[in-house]
N, C-alpha and C positions, 0 to 999 in steps of 0.2 A: 764184469763180474766173472765171466768165464776165464779171463786171464788170471785173476787173483786165485780162483779155485785151482787152476792148473799149477800155478807157481807155489802156493802154500802147501798143497798136498804133495807135489813132487819133491820139493825141497825138504819137507819134513821127513819123507821116506828116505831120501838120500842121507840126511843128517843122522837119523836115529836108527836106521836098519842095523848097523853094526853094534848098536848099544842096547837095544830093547827087543823083546819078542814081538813078532808081527801083530798079535792080537792087541798088545798094549799100544802099538803105534796106531792101529786102526781105531781104537777107542779114543785116543788123543785126537785124531783127525776128525772123527764124527762129533766130538764135543767142541772142538775149536775151529775147524776148517770145513765143516759141511756147508752146503749152500745156505741153510737157515742160520747157522751160527755166524758165518761170514757176513751175511746180510745185516745182522744185528750190529756187528762190529764196524762194518763200513758206514752204517748210518749213525753210529755213536759220535757225538760231538767231542768226545775225549780222544778220538783217533784221527790220524792222517795216514793214508796209505800212499806209498811211492813205488813206482815200477821203473826199472831200467831195461832198455832194449839194446839188442845187438843185431845189426843187419835186419832191422824191423821185426825181430822176434823177441818176445819177452824172455829176459835172462835172469831177472832177480827182482826182489821186492824188499821193502822195509815198512814197518809200522811204527809210527811215532805216537806216543800216548802219554796222557797224564795219569793213567791208571797204574796201580801197583804200589806196594809198600816201599816207601822211600828209604834209602840207606840212612843210617843214623848221622853220618857225617854231613849230610845235606838236607836233613829233614826241615830245617827252618828256612831254606832257600826256595826261590821260585825255580822249579826244576821240571824237566821233561825227560822222557825215557824212550830210548830206541829199544822197543820191545821185541821186534822181529827184524832180522837182517839176514837175508839169504840169497845166494847166487846158485843157479843150477850148475852141476858139476861139468856140464858141457861147455861152460863159459868161464874159464879160469883166467882169462886175461886180466892183469892188474888194472887196466883202464876201466873195465866194467865195474869192478869193486869200488874203485876210486870215484867213479861217476855216481854210483848209488850213495856212497858215503857223503859226497859233496852235497847231494840233494838233501840228505838228512841234516847236515850242518846248516844248510840254508834255512830249514824249518826251525832248528833248535837255537839259532844264534841270539834270539832275544831273551833267552832264559839265563839264569845265573849259573846253572850247571846242567849237564846232560849225563844220564847214567844208563848203564846196560847191565842186565843180569843174564848171563849165558852159561850153558853147560860147560864144565871145566875143560873138556877136550875140544871145544870148538876151534877150528883152524883160523877163524877170524880174530881171535883174541890178540895174537901178536900184531895183526894189522891195526886193531883198535889202539893198542899201546903205542904203536909207531905214530899214531895220529894225536897223541897227547892224553889218552885215557890212562888213568892210574888204577891198577888192580888194588882192591881193598883187602885187608888182612882178615876181616871177619868171615865166618862161615855163612854161606847162603844156600838156598834151595830154589830150584825152579818152581814156578807156581803150579804147573800141571804134571810134571814128570819126575819120577824118583831118581834124578841124576844129580850128582854134586855140581854146584855152579860157582861162578865167580862174579863179583860185581866190579864194574869199572866205572870211574867217574872222571868227567872232564869239566873243569871249572870254566867259567865264562872267559872271554878274551880270545875267541877263535881267531 
């Protein structure tokens, strides 16, 4: 639990500090990644949490979930969502990102499609596209933050 608290809060601060005022980030953290909120999400049967390590230190995490409003293009399919995907800025090696992503695909492989809704400026978007995810043309919003977002979908057949 301590590892997830550290990763979720640190990565959120790194991701959103250039984009949002500090008080908005802290509100987001207290609502989504406080110990209490995280305990609820970790214990939810809708979620699976993954952690990647570098030299025995936590370097990033992902949350796979069945929660969230499905994109129209795949609403009838059996789908899963990569809802959170983050790597600490201290660990920029491509192998770390690939390792976390491979863990995600291992969890998602039995579904017809996998989707991601991320803020539009997320540096991982080009990585997701290089892995077969296709950016959708519709307008999307993040669930919790007032930032423009994009939705990416990868059909089955990993």
